[in-house]
Backbone as CSV, one residue per row, in Angstrom:
resi,resn,N_x,N_y,N_z,CA_x,CA_y,CA_z,C_x,C_y,C_z
1,MET,12.553,1.532,3.137,12.245,2.820,2.577,10.901,3.266,3.138
2,LYS,10.695,4.580,3.183,9.425,5.157,3.619,8.942,6.139,2.559
3,PHE,7.615,6.278,2.473,7.059,7.323,1.621,5.848,7.947,2.287
4,VAL,5.615,9.208,1.950,4.527,9.990,2.532,3.637,10.461,1.390
5,THR,2.329,10.381,1.606,1.377,10.825,0.582,0.778,12.182,0.951
6,ASN,0.128,12.800,-0.019,-0.502,14.108,0.217,-1.582,14.053,1.287
7,SER,-2.188,12.889,1.476,-3.235,12.780,2.498,-2.654,12.666,3.903
8,GLY,-1.317,12.568,3.999,-0.663,12.486,5.307,-0.313,11.084,5.751
9,SER,-0.597,10.087,4.914,-0.244,8.707,5.274,1.255,8.487,5.114
10,VAL,1.823,7.710,6.045,3.238,7.362,6.000,3.329,5.841,5.875
11,TYR,4.053,5.385,4.861,4.210,3.960,4.591,5.664,3.558,4.753
12,GLU,5.871,2.326,5.194,7.204,1.727,5.251,7.189,0.496,4.353
13,VAL,8.227,0.366,3.517,8.305,-0.723,2.554,9.593,-1.502,2.765
14,ASN,9.480,-2.826,2.813,10.647,-3.703,2.807,10.651,-4.367,1.436
15,THR,11.480,-3.854,0.536,11.497,-4.366,-0.829,12.100,-5.762,-0.922
16,ASP,12.967,-6.135,0.013,13.568,-7.470,-0.015,12.520,-8.558,0.240
17,SER,11.670,-8.335,1.233,10.646,-9.330,1.577,9.307,-9.037,0.915
18,LYS,9.228,-7.936,0.163,7.991,-7.495,-0.502,6.852,-7.367,0.502
19,GLN,7.119,-6.539,1.530,6.105,-6.255,2.534,5.977,-4.749,2.705
20,ILE,4.778,-4.315,3.020,4.502,-2.892,3.197,3.544,-2.729,4.371
21,ARG,3.668,-1.607,5.047,2.709,-1.281,6.099,2.506,0.218,6.126
22,ARG,1.314,0.623,6.509,1.050,2.036,6.737,1.318,2.280,8.202
23,LEU,2.186,3.244,8.480,2.518,3.557,9.869,1.477,4.466,10.502
24,THR,1.094,5.523,9.794,0.114,6.477,10.305,-0.677,7.054,9.148
25,GLY,-1.794,7.639,9.502,-2.621,8.323,8.521,-3.728,9.074,9.215
26,ILE,-4.297,10.041,8.528,-5.386,10.836,9.099,-6.670,10.021,9.108
27,ASN,-6.979,9.368,7.985,-8.178,8.538,7.866,-7.833,7.091,8.167
28,ASP,-8.858,6.267,8.340,-8.643,4.840,8.546,-8.004,4.234,7.298
29,PRO,-7.209,3.176,7.450,-6.611,2.526,6.289,-7.680,1.859,5.427
30,GLN,-7.374,1.684,4.153,-8.276,0.975,3.247,-8.408,-0.472,3.718
31,PRO,-9.545,-1.131,3.426,-9.758,-2.506,3.909,-8.637,-3.475,3.529
32,ARG,-8.069,-3.338,2.342,-7.030,-4.273,1.912,-5.718,-4.066,2.648
33,GLN,-5.508,-2.882,3.201,-4.239,-2.578,3.851,-4.092,-3.235,5.211
34,GLY,-5.173,-3.508,5.864,-5.096,-4.033,7.220,-4.862,-2.914,8.218
35,LYS,-4.533,-3.285,9.422,-4.334,-2.316,10.500,-3.020,-1.566,10.336
36,ASP,-3.005,-0.319,10.790,-1.767,0.452,10.791,-0.703,-0.288,11.597
37,GLY,0.517,-0.271,11.084,1.641,-0.863,11.791,1.892,-2.327,11.483
38,GLU,0.973,-2.989,10.772,1.146,-4.405,10.460,1.632,-4.578,9.023
39,PHE,2.762,-5.271,8.860,3.273,-5.548,7.522,2.342,-6.492,6.789
40,LYS,2.237,-6.285,5.478,1.416,-7.124,4.630,2.166,-7.373,3.328
41,SER,2.046,-8.584,2.792,2.755,-8.952,1.568,2.129,-8.292,0.339
42,TYR,2.972,-7.917,-0.596,2.494,-7.393,-1.880,3.242,-8.098,-3.003
43,GLN,2.657,-8.056,-4.209,3.313,-8.640,-5.382,4.199,-7.624,-6.074
44,GLU,3.628,-6.450,-6.320,4.351,-5.382,-7.014,3.978,-4.050,-6.392
45,LEU,4.885,-3.096,-6.509,4.642,-1.743,-6.012,5.111,-0.754,-7.063
46,TYR,4.189,0.101,-7.509,4.557,1.205,-8.404,4.683,2.422,-7.510
47,LEU,5.874,2.993,-7.424,6.130,4.118,-6.522,6.979,5.145,-7.242
48,LYS,6.407,6.325,-7.434,7.113,7.410,-8.102,6.666,8.731,-7.476
49,LEU,7.624,9.607,-7.243,7.344,10.912,-6.653,6.353,11.679,-7.523
50,ASN,5.421,12.369,-6.892,4.398,13.196,-7.539,3.381,12.399,-8.347
51,GLU,3.272,11.101,-8.060,2.246,10.251,-8.661,1.655,9.391,-7.554
52,ALA,0.474,8.862,-7.793,-0.129,7.949,-6.823,0.668,6.652,-6.798
53,ALA,0.858,6.091,-5.621,1.468,4.764,-5.508,0.385,3.729,-5.773
54,VAL,0.768,2.629,-6.410,-0.164,1.537,-6.675,0.420,0.270,-6.056
55,ILE,-0.334,-0.314,-5.147,0.099,-1.527,-4.456,-0.718,-2.691,-5.004
56,PHE,-0.035,-3.657,-5.606,-0.668,-4.869,-6.091,-0.445,-5.934,-5.020
57,TRP,-1.515,-6.252,-4.278,-1.416,-7.156,-3.145,-1.238,-8.595,-3.600
58,ASP,-0.672,-9.400,-2.734,-0.529,-10.826,-2.980,-1.917,-11.466,-2.872
59,PRO,-2.456,-12.009,-3.978,-3.800,-12.597,-3.927,-3.916,-13.786,-2.970
60,LYS,-2.796,-14.382,-2.576,-2.831,-15.494,-1.623,-3.216,-15.017,-0.228
61,THR,-2.911,-13.768,0.081,-3.187,-13.240,1.418,-4.221,-12.123,1.426
62,THR,-4.622,-11.642,0.245,-5.606,-10.561,0.151,-6.637,-10.933,-0.903
63,SER,-7.855,-11.124,-0.470,-8.899,-11.503,-1.421,-9.506,-10.256,-2.065
64,PRO,-10.122,-10.419,-3.240,-10.785,-9.277,-3.880,-11.923,-8.759,-3.003
65,LEU,-12.237,-7.476,-3.108,-13.351,-6.922,-2.338,-14.670,-7.501,-2.816
66,ASN,-14.740,-7.810,-4.110,-15.940,-8.399,-4.677,-15.561,-9.757,-5.266
67,PRO,-15.965,-10.862,-4.635,-15.567,-12.187,-5.114,-16.093,-12.506,-6.517
68,ASN,-17.095,-11.773,-6.964,-17.632,-11.982,-8.308,-16.791,-11.301,-9.383
69,ARG,-15.804,-10.527,-8.969,-14.906,-9.842,-9.900,-13.476,-10.185,-9.518
70,PRO,-13.018,-11.377,-9.897,-11.660,-11.784,-9.510,-10.597,-10.957,-10.215
71,GLY,-9.443,-10.947,-9.652,-8.314,-10.204,-10.196,-7.312,-9.960,-9.095
72,VAL,-6.290,-9.197,-9.400,-5.279,-8.877,-8.404,-5.790,-7.724,-7.540
73,PRO,-5.923,-7.920,-6.233,-6.357,-6.846,-5.344,-5.340,-5.701,-5.377
74,THR,-5.848,-4.490,-5.501,-4.992,-3.325,-5.700,-5.444,-2.172,-4.817
75,THR,-4.484,-1.403,-4.338,-4.769,-0.153,-3.625,-4.014,0.970,-4.316
76,VAL,-4.702,2.094,-4.518,-4.090,3.293,-5.092,-4.091,4.358,-4.007
77,THR,-2.919,4.902,-3.702,-2.803,5.927,-2.663,-3.020,7.317,-3.274
78,SER,-3.023,8.315,-2.431,-2.984,9.680,-2.934,-1.559,9.948,-3.439
79,ILE,-1.336,11.110,-3.979,-0.059,11.474,-4.598,1.090,11.363,-3.581
80,VAL,2.189,10.769,-4.014,3.383,10.612,-3.160,4.169,11.920,-3.166
81,LYS,4.376,12.479,-1.964,5.092,13.757,-1.883,6.542,13.629,-1.424
82,SER,6.896,12.471,-0.840,8.307,12.257,-0.480,8.609,10.768,-0.375
83,ILE,9.853,10.432,-0.717,10.346,9.059,-0.596,11.734,9.147,0.046
84,THR,11.946,8.350,1.102,13.247,8.308,1.763,13.724,6.865,1.846
85,GLU,15.025,6.685,1.711,15.603,5.329,1.763,15.872,4.958,3.155
């Protein structure tokens, strides 16, 4: 599946393997996302049209930005404007 956000980012999601990647975007990807085009494992994905997507990264492969504040690393996108299967 693919989804596009209001900021112009395009994401591809493989729900079977729980991997996601950003294909393109206007701005640089967030630090937790890694490089454009590279799949990365996630634990959970909240994805709904006209709402921000929330990606809960796999803590085994994505460390917190601040090691003094442990928790599940998370990325919140801009509003999702389209989702295609």
